[in-house]
C-alpha positions as CSV (number, residue, x, y, z in Angstrom):
1,M,-47.7,23.3,-36.0
2,R,-50.1,24.7,-33.4
3,V,-48.5,26.4,-30.4
4,D,-51.3,25.3,-28.1
5,A,-50.8,21.7,-28.9
6,V,-47.0,21.8,-28.4
7,L,-47.5,23.7,-25.1
8,E,-49.8,20.9,-23.8
9,F,-47.2,18.3,-24.8
10,F,-44.3,19.9,-23.0
11,K,-46.2,21.2,-20.0
12,P,-45.4,18.2,-17.7
13,M,-41.7,18.4,-18.4
14,G,-41.2,21.5,-16.3
15,I,-39.1,24.6,-17.0
16,T,-35.9,24.1,-15.1
17,P,-32.8,24.2,-17.2
18,P,-30.2,21.5,-16.7
19,V,-27.3,22.1,-14.3
20,E,-23.9,22.5,-16.0
21,P,-21.3,20.0,-14.7
22,P,-17.8,21.2,-13.8
23,V,-15.5,21.5,-16.8
24,T,-13.1,19.0,-15.5
25,E,-15.9,16.4,-15.3
26,C,-17.2,17.0,-18.8
27,P,-16.0,14.4,-21.4
28,G,-17.1,16.8,-24.1
29,C,-14.4,19.3,-23.2
30,V,-11.8,16.6,-22.9
31,A,-12.7,15.4,-26.4
32,A,-12.6,18.9,-28.0
33,L,-9.4,20.3,-26.6
34,P,-7.0,18.0,-28.5
35,L,-8.8,18.9,-31.8
36,L,-8.4,22.6,-31.2
37,R,-4.7,22.4,-30.2
38,E,-3.9,20.2,-33.2
39,A,-5.7,22.6,-35.6
40,S,-3.7,25.5,-34.2
41,V,-0.4,23.7,-34.9
42,T,-1.5,22.4,-38.3
43,L,-2.9,25.7,-39.6
44,G,-0.4,28.1,-38.1
45,R,-3.0,30.9,-38.0
46,P,-6.1,31.7,-36.0
47,V,-8.5,28.8,-35.8
48,L,-12.2,29.4,-36.4
49,I,-14.5,27.0,-34.5
50,G,-18.2,26.8,-35.2
51,I,-20.2,25.5,-32.3
52,G,-23.7,24.9,-33.6
53,G,-26.8,22.9,-32.8
54,P,-30.4,23.5,-31.9
55,G,-31.3,26.1,-29.3
56,G,-31.1,24.9,-25.7
57,S,-28.6,22.2,-26.4
58,G,-25.8,23.7,-24.4
59,K,-23.7,25.5,-27.0
60,S,-23.0,28.7,-25.0
61,S,-22.2,26.8,-21.8
62,F,-19.8,24.6,-23.7
63,S,-18.2,27.6,-25.5
64,A,-17.6,29.3,-22.1
65,A,-16.2,26.1,-20.7
66,I,-13.6,25.8,-23.5
67,A,-12.7,29.5,-23.0
68,R,-12.0,28.8,-19.3
69,V,-9.6,26.0,-19.9
70,L,-7.8,27.1,-23.1
71,D,-5.7,30.2,-23.6
72,G,-6.2,32.5,-26.5
73,V,-10.0,31.9,-27.0
74,R,-12.5,34.6,-27.9
75,I,-16.2,33.9,-28.3
76,L,-18.2,35.5,-31.1
77,P,-22.0,35.3,-30.2
78,L,-23.6,34.7,-33.6
79,D,-27.0,35.8,-32.3
80,D,-25.8,39.4,-32.4
81,Y,-25.7,39.2,-36.2
82,R,-29.5,39.2,-36.4
83,K,-31.1,41.8,-38.5
84,P,-33.1,44.5,-36.8
85,R,-36.7,43.4,-36.1
86,S,-37.9,46.2,-38.4
87,E,-36.1,44.6,-41.3
88,R,-37.4,41.1,-40.8
89,Q,-40.6,39.6,-42.1
90,R,-43.1,38.4,-39.6
91,G,-42.2,34.9,-38.3
92,I,-38.5,35.3,-39.3
93,Y,-36.2,35.1,-36.4
94,G,-32.4,34.6,-35.9
95,S,-32.8,30.9,-36.5
96,H,-33.6,31.6,-40.1
97,P,-30.8,32.6,-42.6
98,A,-33.0,35.5,-43.8
99,G,-33.0,36.9,-40.3
100,N,-29.2,37.4,-40.1
101,R,-26.6,39.8,-41.6
102,L,-24.7,36.9,-43.1
103,S,-22.5,39.0,-45.4
104,L,-21.2,41.0,-42.5
105,L,-20.6,37.8,-40.4
106,K,-18.7,36.1,-43.2
107,S,-16.6,39.2,-43.7
108,H,-15.8,39.3,-39.9
109,L,-14.8,35.6,-40.0
110,D,-12.5,36.3,-42.9
111,D,-10.9,39.1,-40.8
112,A,-10.5,36.8,-37.8
113,R,-8.9,34.1,-40.0
114,N,-6.3,36.6,-41.2
115,G,-5.6,38.0,-37.8
116,R,-7.4,41.3,-38.3
117,P,-9.5,43.0,-35.6
118,F,-13.1,43.8,-36.4
119,E,-16.1,45.6,-34.9
120,R,-18.9,43.1,-34.2
121,P,-22.5,44.2,-33.6
122,V,-24.0,44.0,-30.1
123,F,-27.7,43.2,-30.5
124,C,-30.1,44.8,-28.0
125,R,-33.1,42.6,-27.3
126,V,-35.1,45.5,-25.9
127,R,-34.7,47.7,-28.9
128,G,-34.6,44.9,-31.4
129,A,-31.5,46.1,-33.2
130,A,-27.7,46.2,-32.8
131,L,-27.1,49.7,-31.5
132,E,-23.5,49.3,-30.5
133,T,-20.3,47.5,-31.6
134,E,-17.5,45.8,-29.8
135,T,-13.9,45.4,-31.0
136,V,-12.8,41.8,-31.4
137,P,-9.0,41.7,-31.4
138,P,-7.1,38.9,-33.1
139,A,-7.1,35.6,-31.2
140,R,-5.6,32.2,-31.4
141,F,-9.1,30.6,-31.3
142,L,-12.3,32.3,-32.3
143,I,-15.5,30.4,-31.4
144,G,-18.6,31.2,-33.4
145,D,-21.3,30.3,-30.9
146,G,-24.8,29.9,-32.3
147,E,-27.2,27.6,-34.0
148,I,-26.6,29.1,-37.4
149,A,-23.0,27.8,-37.2
150,A,-24.5,24.5,-38.2
151,H,-26.4,25.9,-41.2
152,R,-25.4,24.7,-44.7
153,N,-24.6,28.2,-45.9
154,L,-22.3,29.1,-43.1
155,R,-20.6,26.0,-41.6
156,G,-18.0,25.9,-44.4
157,H,-16.5,29.1,-43.1
158,F,-15.2,27.4,-39.9
159,D,-12.1,25.3,-39.7
160,L,-13.5,23.1,-37.0
161,R,-17.2,22.3,-36.6
162,I,-18.6,21.0,-33.3
163,L,-22.2,20.0,-33.1
164,V,-23.9,20.1,-29.8
165,L,-27.1,18.1,-29.5
166,A,-29.8,17.4,-26.9
167,G,-33.2,15.7,-26.7
168,W,-36.4,17.6,-27.4
169,S,-37.3,17.8,-23.7
170,Q,-33.8,19.0,-22.8
171,Q,-33.9,21.7,-25.5
172,W,-37.4,22.8,-24.2
173,Q,-36.4,22.9,-20.6
174,A,-33.2,24.9,-21.3
175,R,-34.9,27.4,-23.7
176,I,-38.0,28.0,-21.6
177,G,-35.9,28.5,-18.5
178,R,-33.6,30.9,-20.3
179,D,-36.2,32.8,-22.2
180,R,-38.5,33.3,-19.2
181,S,-35.9,34.1,-16.5
182,E,-33.2,35.9,-18.5
183,R,-35.2,37.5,-21.3
184,D,-38.5,38.0,-19.5
185,S,-40.5,36.3,-22.2
186,S,-44.1,35.1,-21.7
187,L,-44.7,31.4,-21.8
188,R,-46.4,31.7,-25.2
189,K,-43.6,33.8,-26.6
190,A,-41.0,31.3,-25.4
191,L,-43.0,28.4,-26.9
192,T,-43.4,30.2,-30.2
193,L,-39.7,30.7,-30.5
194,F,-39.1,27.1,-29.6
195,V,-41.5,25.9,-32.3
196,L,-40.1,28.2,-35.0
197,S,-36.5,27.8,-34.2
198,N,-36.0,24.2,-32.9
199,L,-38.8,22.5,-34.8
200,R,-39.0,24.5,-38.0
201,D,-35.8,26.3,-38.8
202,Y,-33.0,24.1,-37.4
203,P,-34.0,20.8,-39.1
204,R,-34.5,22.7,-42.4
205,F,-31.3,24.7,-42.6
206,A,-28.9,22.5,-40.7
207,T,-29.3,19.4,-42.9
208,G,-26.1,17.4,-43.1
209,A,-24.5,19.1,-40.1
210,A,-23.7,15.8,-38.4
211,G,-21.9,14.6,-41.5
212,D,-19.8,17.8,-41.7
213,A,-19.0,17.9,-38.0
214,H,-15.5,17.1,-36.7
215,L,-17.0,16.4,-33.3
216,I,-20.5,15.7,-32.1
217,L,-21.5,16.1,-28.5
218,R,-24.7,15.0,-27.0
219,R,-26.2,16.1,-23.6
220,G,-26.8,13.2,-21.3
221,R,-29.4,13.0,-18.5
222,G,-27.1,14.7,-16.0
223,G,-26.4,17.6,-18.3
224,C,-23.0,16.4,-19.2
225,L,-21.9,16.6,-22.8
226,V,-20.5,13.3,-24.1
227,A,-18.8,12.7,-27.4
228,Q,-20.9,10.7,-29.8
229,G,-19.5,8.0,-32.1
């Protein structure tokens, strides 16, 4: 898929990310909380929640919203498990399984499930590698936040799987706004990441995610996440 052609297609759509609604007004949060609380009682141990979906769908905002209204939540940013740029082949990003340290991530999820602390990597975008670690103590709920949470080879490691979806234009608006304002990416770089991550990798590696999900949320026109089905 040519980057120039996709750029022309999305150009009229603008680059402003959607405004997040208050937590108390988000039906998605209302739908998710009973599932999390029930799983905690049923399992009697830390609950691992995978919040996956394509880039720009609202996963991180939703994860943060859950953490604000539910006690005992810790968020594990799955993007930090990317391999150093020097170890990835050209065109392989964090949206591709080969671009991640999956063995380390699965080991850390096992630690969390068994109530053990672990040292997670902290990826530095400037240096292109994880140069530091951060201790993640045991928690009642551990949210794995990242598109790879929906991948076939990882989603089975979560007790609950929540899929966050959005339309193409919404994904594009959110990603371009984030990548350009927060990550100082050029328009071409942001578009390249969108094409490779959202249009190439996610559909390929997240096949069947909807069927495996305990809850599917879709972003509406006003930015609010609504339970689907």
